[in-house]
C-alpha positions in Angstrom: 0.1 0.1 0.1 1.4 3.5 -0.9 2.4 4.7 2.4 0.8 7.7 3.5 -0.3 8.4 7.3 -3.3 6.6 8.2 -4.7 10.0 9.8 -4.4 11.2 6.4 -6.2 8.2 4.5 -10.0 8.7 5.7 -10.2 11.9 3.4 -10.1 9.6 0.5 -12.2 6.4 1.3 -15.6 7.5 1.0 -14.9 9.1 -2.7 -12.8 6.1 -3.6 -15.5 3.6 -2.5 -18.3 5.3 -4.7 -15.8 5.4 -7.5 -15.6 1.9 -7.0 -19.0 1.5 -7.0 -19.7 2.9 -10.5 -16.8 1.0 -12.3 -18.7 -2.0 -14.3 -17.7 -5.8 -13.4 -18.0 -6.7 -16.8 -14.3 -7.2 -17.8 -14.9 -5.9 -21.1 -15.6 -2.6 -20.2 -13.9 -2.4 -16.9 -10.5 -1.3 -18.2 -11.4 1.4 -20.3 -13.5 3.0 -17.1 -10.4 2.4 -14.9 -8.3 4.3 -17.4 -10.7 7.2 -17.7 -11.1 7.6 -14.0 -7.3 7.4 -13.6 -6.4 9.4 -16.2 -8.9 12.1 -15.1 -7.7 12.1 -12.1 -4.5 12.8 -13.1 -5.4 15.6 -15.6 -7.0 17.0 -12.5 -4.1 16.8 -10.1 -1.8 18.2 -12.6 -4.0 20.7 -14.3 -3.7 21.4 -18.0 -0.3 23.1 -17.8 1.8 19.8 -17.3 5.7 20.5 -17.4 8.2 17.5 -18.3 8.8 17.4 -14.4 5.1 16.5 -13.8 4.8 13.9 -16.4 7.7 12.2 -15.1 6.5 12.4 -11.5 2.8 11.0 -12.7 4.3 8.5 -14.9 6.7 7.5 -11.7 3.7 7.2 -9.6 1.7 5.1 -12.3 4.7 2.5 -12.2 5.0 2.4 -8.6 1.2 1.7 -8.1 1.6 -1.2 -10.4 5.0 -2.4 -8.9 2.8 -2.2 -5.6 -0.1 -4.3 -7.1 2.6 -7.0 -8.4 4.2 -7.1 -5.3 0.9 -7.3 -2.7 -1.6 -9.0 -5.0 0.0 -10.6 -8.0 3.3 -12.5 -6.9 1.3 -13.9 -3.6 -1.3 -15.1 -6.0 1.4 -16.7 -8.4 2.5 -18.5 -5.3 -0.6 -19.9 -4.5 -1.1 -21.2 -8.0 2.5 -22.6 -8.2 1.6 -24.3 -5.1 -1.8 -25.7 -6.3 -0.8 -26.5 -9.9 2.8 -26.8 -9.9 5.5 -24.7 -11.4 6.2 -24.2 -15.0 
């Protein structure tokens, strides 16, 4: 999980819960909706006049979020599947 103080997390929970509720569960449309929400959030945070440093920062955040998802969720899932189904 991205490491912000626990006292700062609560301000986001309600809004994130609402957005998550609006995202379709259909696997064919969910990626587009998630991409739209993430892209619009970045646009709102950085504004219309993004400079190179802003692009660099945003891409770094997205890359770290992907790595965090892999480390915390995907790798353990893969380990479970290796244990249950065998390795390559």
